[in-house]
C-alpha positions as CSV (number, residue, x, y, z in Angstrom):
1,M,51.9,-74.4,10.8
2,P,48.6,-76.4,11.2
3,S,46.0,-76.6,8.4
4,L,42.7,-75.8,9.4
5,N,39.8,-73.9,7.9
6,V,38.0,-71.1,9.6
7,P,35.3,-73.5,11.5
8,Q,38.0,-75.7,12.5
9,A,40.1,-73.0,13.8
10,H,37.1,-71.5,15.8
11,F,36.5,-74.8,17.1
12,L,40.0,-75.4,18.5
13,T,39.6,-71.9,20.2
14,L,36.5,-72.6,22.4
15,P,37.2,-72.6,26.0
16,H,34.1,-74.9,26.8
17,K,35.0,-78.2,28.6
18,F,32.7,-80.2,26.2
19,R,32.6,-79.2,22.5
20,A,30.9,-81.0,19.4
21,F,32.0,-80.4,15.8
22,V,28.8,-81.5,14.0
23,A,29.3,-81.6,10.2
24,G,28.8,-83.8,7.2
25,F,31.0,-86.4,5.1
26,G,34.3,-85.2,4.4
27,S,34.1,-82.0,6.5
28,G,37.1,-82.6,8.5
29,K,35.5,-83.9,11.9
30,T,38.4,-86.5,12.4
31,W,40.9,-84.0,11.3
32,V,39.8,-81.2,13.9
33,G,39.7,-83.9,16.5
34,C,43.2,-85.0,16.1
35,S,44.1,-81.4,15.8
36,A,42.5,-80.9,19.3
37,L,44.7,-83.8,20.6
38,C,47.7,-82.3,19.2
39,K,47.0,-79.0,20.9
40,H,46.2,-80.8,24.2
41,F,49.6,-82.7,24.0
42,M,51.5,-79.3,23.5
43,E,49.8,-77.4,26.2
44,W,49.9,-80.5,28.8
45,P,52.5,-82.6,28.2
46,G,52.5,-86.2,29.7
47,V,48.5,-85.8,30.4
48,N,47.0,-88.8,28.4
49,A,44.1,-88.3,26.2
50,G,41.1,-90.8,25.3
51,Y,39.8,-91.5,21.6
52,F,36.5,-93.2,21.3
53,A,34.7,-94.7,18.2
54,P,32.1,-97.2,17.6
55,T,34.4,-100.1,16.4
56,Y,38.1,-100.9,16.5
57,P,38.1,-101.2,12.7
58,Q,37.0,-97.4,12.3
59,I,39.8,-96.3,14.9
60,R,42.4,-98.4,12.8
61,D,41.2,-97.2,9.1
62,I,40.3,-93.7,9.9
63,F,42.1,-92.3,13.3
64,Y,45.4,-94.0,12.7
65,P,46.1,-92.6,9.3
66,T,44.7,-89.3,10.2
67,V,46.4,-88.9,13.6
68,E,49.7,-89.6,11.9
69,E,49.3,-86.8,9.4
70,V,47.9,-84.1,11.5
71,A,50.7,-84.6,13.9
72,Y,53.0,-84.2,11.3
73,D,51.4,-81.0,10.4
74,W,51.9,-79.9,14.1
75,G,55.4,-80.6,13.8
76,L,55.0,-83.9,16.0
77,K,55.7,-87.5,15.3
78,T,53.5,-90.7,16.2
79,K,54.1,-93.9,17.4
80,I,51.0,-96.3,16.9
81,N,50.8,-99.6,18.9
82,Q,47.7,-101.4,17.1
83,A,48.1,-104.2,19.7
84,N,47.5,-102.2,22.8
85,H,45.3,-99.3,20.8
86,E,47.7,-96.6,21.7
87,V,49.1,-93.8,19.9
88,H,52.3,-92.1,21.4
89,I,52.9,-88.6,20.6
90,Y,56.4,-87.4,20.4
91,S,58.2,-83.8,19.6
92,G,61.5,-84.6,18.1
93,R,62.7,-87.4,20.7
94,Q,60.7,-85.9,23.9
95,Y,57.4,-87.8,24.7
96,R,54.5,-85.6,25.1
97,G,51.7,-88.1,25.7
98,T,49.7,-91.1,24.7
99,V,46.2,-91.1,23.0
100,I,44.4,-94.2,24.5
101,C,41.9,-95.6,22.0
102,R,38.7,-97.4,23.1
103,S,35.8,-99.0,21.2
104,M,32.3,-98.2,22.1
105,E,31.5,-101.9,21.6
106,K,32.6,-103.1,25.1
107,P,31.7,-100.8,28.1
108,Q,34.6,-102.8,30.0
109,T,37.4,-101.2,28.0
110,I,35.8,-97.5,28.9
111,V,35.4,-97.7,32.7
112,G,39.2,-97.8,33.1
113,F,39.0,-94.0,33.0
114,K,36.5,-94.2,35.9
115,I,39.1,-96.4,37.8
116,G,41.9,-93.6,37.1
117,H,39.4,-90.9,38.9
118,L,38.9,-93.2,41.6
119,L,42.4,-93.6,42.1
120,E,43.1,-89.9,41.9
121,V,40.4,-88.7,44.0
122,G,38.9,-91.5,45.7
123,R,35.1,-90.6,44.8
124,H,33.0,-90.8,41.7
125,G,29.3,-90.9,41.0
126,L,26.9,-92.5,38.4
127,L,23.4,-91.6,37.6
128,V,20.7,-94.0,35.6
129,D,18.2,-91.9,33.8
130,Y,15.8,-92.3,30.9
131,A,14.9,-89.8,28.2
132,A,11.9,-87.5,28.9
133,V,9.2,-89.1,27.3
134,V,5.4,-89.4,27.8
135,A,4.6,-92.6,29.5
136,G,3.5,-95.3,27.2
137,S,4.8,-93.4,24.0
138,V,7.9,-95.5,23.5
139,S,8.1,-98.6,21.5
140,K,10.9,-101.3,21.4
141,A,11.7,-100.0,18.0
142,D,12.3,-96.6,19.6
143,E,14.7,-98.1,22.3
144,Q,16.4,-100.3,19.5
145,A,17.0,-97.3,17.3
146,G,18.6,-95.4,20.4
147,R,15.6,-92.4,20.2
148,A,14.8,-93.4,23.7
149,R,16.9,-95.7,26.2
150,A,18.3,-95.8,29.5
151,S,21.6,-94.1,30.1
152,V,24.5,-93.8,32.6
153,A,25.7,-90.2,33.3
154,S,29.1,-90.0,35.0
155,Y,29.7,-87.2,37.6
156,S,33.0,-86.2,38.9
157,A,33.6,-85.6,43.0
158,E,33.7,-82.0,42.6
159,S,30.1,-82.2,40.7
160,I,28.5,-84.2,43.6
161,I,27.9,-81.0,46.1
162,N,25.4,-82.3,48.4
163,W,23.7,-85.6,49.6
164,K,21.6,-87.1,52.3
165,T,20.6,-90.5,53.4
166,R,17.3,-91.7,55.2
167,Q,16.6,-94.8,57.2
168,V,13.8,-96.8,55.5
169,G,13.2,-100.0,57.4
170,G,16.7,-101.4,57.9
171,Q,18.2,-99.6,54.9
172,H,19.8,-96.5,54.8
173,L,18.7,-95.1,51.3
174,L,19.8,-92.1,49.5
175,S,17.1,-89.3,50.1
176,L,18.8,-86.3,48.4
177,V,21.6,-85.8,45.7
178,V,22.6,-82.5,44.4
179,L,24.6,-82.5,41.0
180,R,26.4,-79.6,39.5
181,E,26.1,-79.5,35.6
182,T,27.4,-77.1,33.0
183,V,25.3,-77.1,30.0
184,D,25.8,-74.7,26.7
185,V,23.0,-72.2,25.7
186,D,22.8,-70.7,22.3
187,T,23.3,-66.8,22.6
188,D,20.4,-64.4,21.5
189,D,22.1,-63.9,18.1
190,G,22.1,-67.7,17.6
191,F,25.6,-67.9,16.4
192,G,27.5,-68.4,19.6
193,S,26.9,-70.3,22.7
194,E,27.9,-70.0,26.7
195,Q,28.1,-72.1,29.7
196,V,25.4,-72.1,32.3
197,V,25.7,-73.6,35.5
198,Q,22.5,-75.7,36.8
199,F,21.7,-78.1,39.6
200,R,20.1,-81.4,39.1
201,V,18.3,-82.3,42.5
202,L,17.2,-85.9,43.0
203,R,14.9,-86.6,46.0
204,L,12.9,-89.0,48.0
205,D,9.8,-87.1,48.6
206,A,7.9,-87.8,52.3
207,A,5.9,-90.8,50.4
208,G,9.2,-92.3,49.5
209,V,8.9,-91.5,45.5
210,Y,11.8,-90.5,43.5
211,T,11.5,-87.0,42.1
212,Q,13.9,-84.7,39.8
213,E,14.1,-81.1,39.3
214,V,16.5,-78.6,37.9
215,W,17.7,-75.3,39.0
216,E,19.9,-72.5,36.9
217,E,22.3,-70.4,38.5
218,G,21.8,-66.9,37.2
219,P,23.8,-63.7,38.3
220,S,21.6,-62.8,41.1
221,E,19.9,-65.9,42.0
222,T,19.4,-69.4,41.4
223,A,15.8,-70.0,39.8
224,M,13.9,-73.5,39.3
225,T,13.9,-74.2,35.4
226,I,12.2,-77.6,35.3
227,A,9.6,-78.5,38.1
228,P,9.7,-81.7,40.0
229,F,8.7,-84.7,38.0
230,T,8.5,-88.4,38.8
231,P,10.5,-90.7,36.7
232,L,8.8,-94.1,36.0
233,N,10.1,-97.7,35.6
234,G,9.3,-100.0,32.7
235,L,6.2,-101.0,34.5
236,G,5.0,-97.5,34.8
237,Q,5.5,-97.4,38.5
238,P,7.4,-94.6,40.5
239,W,11.0,-95.5,41.7
240,R,11.2,-96.0,45.5
241,V,15.3,-95.4,45.2
242,I,17.2,-92.7,43.9
243,P,19.3,-94.5,40.9
244,F,22.2,-92.9,41.7
245,Q,25.3,-94.9,42.7
246,F,28.4,-93.8,44.6
247,L,32.0,-94.9,43.8
248,G,34.7,-95.0,46.3
249,S,38.5,-96.4,46.6
250,E,37.4,-98.3,49.7
251,N,33.7,-98.9,49.4
252,N,30.4,-97.7,47.6
253,D,28.5,-95.8,50.2
254,T,28.1,-92.3,51.0
255,S,31.3,-91.5,52.8
256,I,34.3,-89.8,51.4
257,D,37.2,-92.2,50.8
258,D,40.9,-91.5,50.8
259,S,42.6,-90.9,47.5
260,P,44.8,-94.0,46.9
261,L,47.4,-91.6,45.0
262,Y,47.4,-88.9,47.8
263,D,50.6,-90.0,49.5
264,M,52.1,-90.4,46.2
265,A,51.3,-86.8,45.3
266,E,52.6,-85.4,48.5
267,V,56.0,-87.3,47.8
268,N,56.1,-85.9,44.2
269,I,55.5,-82.4,45.6
270,G,58.6,-82.8,47.7
271,H,60.5,-84.2,44.6
272,Y,59.6,-81.1,42.8
273,R,61.0,-78.9,45.7
274,N,64.3,-81.0,45.9
275,S,64.5,-80.6,41.9
276,A,64.1,-76.8,42.1
277,D,66.8,-76.5,44.9
278,Y,69.2,-78.6,42.7
279,E,68.5,-77.0,39.6
280,E,68.9,-73.5,41.4
281,A,72.2,-74.6,42.9
282,A,73.5,-75.8,39.3
283,Y,72.4,-72.4,37.9
284,L,74.2,-70.4,40.3
285,V,77.8,-72.3,40.7
286,G,77.4,-74.8,38.4
287,Q,79.6,-73.3,35.7
288,P,83.4,-73.5,35.9
289,Q,85.0,-70.4,37.2
290,P,88.6,-69.5,36.2
291,W,90.8,-67.4,38.7
292,M,94.3,-66.0,38.8
293,A,96.3,-65.0,41.7
294,G,99.8,-63.3,42.2
295,L,99.1,-60.2,39.8
296,D,100.3,-56.8,40.8
297,E,98.1,-53.8,39.9
298,Q,100.3,-52.9,36.8
299,W,100.2,-56.5,35.7
300,R,96.0,-56.7,36.1
301,D,95.9,-53.4,34.2
302,H,97.9,-54.5,31.1
303,M,95.7,-57.9,31.1
304,E,92.4,-55.9,31.4
305,K,93.4,-53.5,28.7
306,G,94.4,-56.1,26.1
307,G,91.2,-58.3,27.1
308,I,91.3,-61.8,29.0
309,F,90.0,-64.8,26.5
310,L,89.5,-68.4,27.4
311,G,90.6,-71.3,25.1
312,S,93.6,-73.2,24.1
313,R,94.7,-70.5,21.6
314,A,94.5,-67.7,24.1
315,P,97.2,-68.4,26.9
316,W,97.3,-66.3,29.8
317,L,100.8,-64.4,30.3
318,L,101.4,-64.5,34.3
319,P,104.3,-62.8,36.1
320,V,106.8,-65.0,37.7
321,S,104.8,-65.5,41.0
322,G,101.2,-65.8,39.4
323,T,99.3,-68.8,39.5
324,C,95.7,-69.6,37.9
325,G,92.9,-72.2,37.7
326,V,89.5,-73.1,37.3
327,W,87.2,-73.7,40.2
328,Q,84.7,-76.0,40.2
329,A,81.7,-76.2,42.6
330,Q,81.2,-79.5,44.3
331,P,77.9,-81.4,43.5
332,N,75.1,-80.8,45.8
333,T,74.4,-84.4,46.9
334,V,71.9,-83.4,49.7
335,A,69.4,-82.2,47.3
336,K,70.3,-85.2,44.7
337,E,70.2,-87.8,47.4
338,A,66.6,-86.2,48.7
339,M,65.5,-86.8,44.9
340,D,66.7,-90.2,44.6
341,G,64.9,-91.2,48.0
342,K,61.7,-89.9,47.1
343,K,61.9,-91.5,43.6
344,E,62.5,-94.9,45.5
345,D,59.6,-93.9,47.8
346,M,57.1,-93.1,45.0
347,V,58.1,-96.5,43.2
348,S,57.2,-98.3,46.5
349,L,54.0,-96.6,46.7
350,G,53.0,-97.1,43.4
351,A,54.0,-100.8,44.1
352,R,51.5,-101.0,46.8
353,L,48.6,-100.1,44.7
354,I,48.8,-103.6,43.3
355,E,50.6,-105.5,46.2
356,R,48.5,-108.3,47.5
357,G,47.2,-107.8,51.0
358,S,47.4,-103.8,50.9
359,A,43.7,-103.7,51.1
360,V,40.5,-105.4,52.6
361,K,37.3,-106.4,50.8
362,T,34.0,-106.0,51.9
363,A,31.8,-108.8,52.6
364,T,30.1,-108.6,49.2
365,Q,33.5,-108.1,47.7
366,A,35.1,-111.3,49.3
367,D,33.3,-113.5,47.0
368,N,35.2,-116.5,48.6
369,D,38.6,-114.9,48.1
370,S,41.3,-114.4,50.8
371,A,41.2,-110.6,52.3
372,A,44.8,-111.1,52.3
373,E,44.9,-111.6,48.4
374,H,43.4,-108.1,47.5
375,S,45.0,-104.9,46.7
376,V,44.2,-101.3,46.5
377,L,43.9,-101.4,42.6
378,S,41.8,-104.5,42.6
379,L,39.7,-103.2,45.5
380,V,39.0,-100.1,43.3
381,V,38.2,-102.3,40.1
382,S,35.8,-104.4,42.2
383,N,34.0,-101.2,43.5
384,V,33.6,-100.2,39.8
385,S,32.2,-103.6,38.9
386,E,29.7,-103.5,41.6
387,A,28.7,-99.9,40.8
388,Y,28.2,-100.7,37.1
389,S,26.5,-104.0,37.8
390,Q,23.9,-102.0,39.9
391,C,23.7,-99.6,37.2
392,L,22.9,-102.3,34.8
393,V,20.1,-103.6,37.0
394,W,18.4,-100.1,37.2
395,M,18.8,-99.8,33.3
396,A,17.1,-103.0,33.1
397,E,14.3,-101.9,35.4
398,F,13.9,-98.7,33.1
399,V,13.1,-100.8,30.3
400,N,11.4,-103.7,32.0
401,A,14.2,-106.2,30.8
402,P,14.0,-109.7,32.0
403,G,17.1,-111.7,33.2
404,E,20.2,-111.5,35.5
405,V,22.8,-108.6,35.2
406,V,26.5,-110.2,35.3
407,Y,29.2,-107.5,35.1
408,K,32.9,-108.1,36.2
409,L,36.1,-106.3,35.5
410,N,39.5,-108.3,35.6
411,Q,41.2,-107.9,38.7
412,D,44.5,-109.9,38.1
413,F,47.2,-107.5,37.5
414,S,50.2,-109.7,37.8
415,Q,52.4,-110.0,34.9
416,I,51.3,-112.9,32.8
417,S,54.0,-115.0,31.1
418,L,53.7,-117.4,28.2
419,D,55.1,-120.7,29.5
420,A,55.9,-123.3,26.5
421,T,55.3,-126.5,28.6
422,I,51.8,-125.2,29.6
423,L,51.1,-124.1,26.3
424,T,52.0,-127.6,24.7
425,A,50.1,-129.3,27.3
426,L,47.1,-127.1,26.6
427,F,47.3,-127.6,22.9
428,N,47.5,-131.4,23.2
429,A,44.2,-131.4,25.6
430,V,42.4,-129.4,22.8
431,Q,43.7,-131.9,20.1
432,G,42.6,-134.6,22.4
433,G,39.1,-133.3,23.2
434,K,40.0,-132.7,26.6
435,L,39.7,-129.0,26.8
436,P,37.3,-126.6,24.8
437,A,39.0,-124.4,22.2
438,G,37.5,-121.5,23.4
439,D,39.2,-121.8,26.8
440,F,42.3,-122.3,25.0
441,W,41.8,-119.0,23.1
442,Q,41.0,-117.2,26.0
443,Y,44.7,-118.4,27.6
444,L,46.1,-116.8,24.4
445,R,44.0,-113.4,24.8
446,D,45.2,-113.1,28.3
447,R,48.8,-113.5,27.1
448,G,48.7,-110.9,24.2
449,V,49.1,-113.7,21.7
450,I,45.3,-113.2,20.3
451,D,43.8,-109.8,20.0
452,P,41.5,-109.6,23.1
453,E,38.5,-107.9,21.0
454,K,38.4,-111.1,18.8
455,T,35.7,-113.3,19.5
456,D,35.4,-117.0,19.5
457,D,33.5,-117.1,16.4
458,Q,35.8,-114.7,14.6
459,I,39.0,-116.6,15.6
460,R,37.0,-119.7,14.2
461,D,36.1,-118.4,10.9
462,E,39.9,-117.1,10.2
463,L,41.0,-120.7,11.1
464,E,38.3,-122.1,8.8
465,T,39.0,-119.5,5.8
466,E,43.0,-119.5,6.2
467,S,45.0,-122.7,4.7
468,P,46.5,-125.0,7.4
469,G,49.7,-125.2,5.2
470,P,51.4,-124.5,2.1
471,A,49.7,-125.8,-0.8
472,L,51.9,-128.6,-1.9
473,D,49.2,-131.3,-3.5
474,D,50.1,-131.9,-7.2
475,T,46.7,-130.6,-8.5
476,E,48.3,-128.8,-11.4
477,V,47.7,-130.4,-14.9
478,I,50.0,-130.5,-17.6
479,P,48.9,-130.4,-21.2
480,N,50.3,-133.7,-22.0
481,G,47.9,-135.6,-19.6
482,G,50.7,-135.9,-16.9
483,K,51.3,-134.2,-13.6
484,P,54.6,-132.3,-12.2
485,S,55.3,-135.6,-10.3
486,N,54.7,-137.9,-13.1
487,P,56.0,-136.5,-16.4
């Protein structure tokens, strides 16, 4: 039985999609968070979850030990893979799911969840916004302390309920975006909370100025709760575009793209139907059925009176002409073959996601690469990279930050192997001064030899502090004045 105090138990019973357990040091925040993960895997086996912390050392020192203890408390087992920052959850020998751990230090390790959503539904949205402050009242210290800074809000495809575009010159700009949000509102007694649906409306007015307004859905009508206001950029000027970025599986425009996983989902449903037919047949006729023949009514009544038993110690006594046997249904090969065929189809469809030449880049995405060398997954990753690059440009404009924004996710999904010959050649090149050590370390990072989260400075510091080999120098001094090698 899970060990929870009253606030923790109440937290786990909350029906809200977004919950927060705010408490002081030692109050059990990590414990209740790990309990929520265990509850999730008990209710939704096979559905992975994410765990985020400020740094990976905090995940290693706090989360890993706690989730192992909590899982045991729930009757579960854990298998921690620190190299991949994953925790696999098991119920006995049955796999329940994986907790994917990510650090908040590097955004590129988090956007993978957006990639997964794009593969699932083919559409997502990102809104760049700034804290509601009075113009000119925010200092650099406020921004560095996080009291006021630009942020990126994520919206699922289902939350983007309306949008329009307008042609301005040679561009098609967003003129309207309506976003559905769910917020927690305190109840009148101050002890509870309830979810309220609100709509955030982003507009370009007739003068081409970006405004925001918020409407709240009530029992009888939807009323405006925040009147239209004009967000300003870092120079105190109004925006001439809506800083909202669509993400798609094919491109990042306002059109609705197909889900890359739709075909696989359809085949999976068919596999489920075949599996249900196969299991039903196994249930109805799968058990061995004993039979007897050649019995007259007197013999039948005699056997029924004494009872008919099965087993090596209960032989059946039959008349001279009597026969018996065990009937076993033939395997239902039609349903089984259909299941196997659909399984092969799903493997083929999954391989197409990373198969080169299965998708075509846009002109912006081409970037001197051949279109034939682009896969569905790499196209999705490229779209996510472009979307976050644009969002970072808008965030920089909010705070009037100079410089160029560069953001790119890895698009190489081929299995990378470690070649001993190439490794030796690269090592010799580093030793000979022909290759920077940082490039050699990056080669080892890509192949999992070095932790991908380690920076060049961290690697250099470790190499400088560690001894290059065993301490074999004769530095020990013997009281008679000699050394071990010279008694």
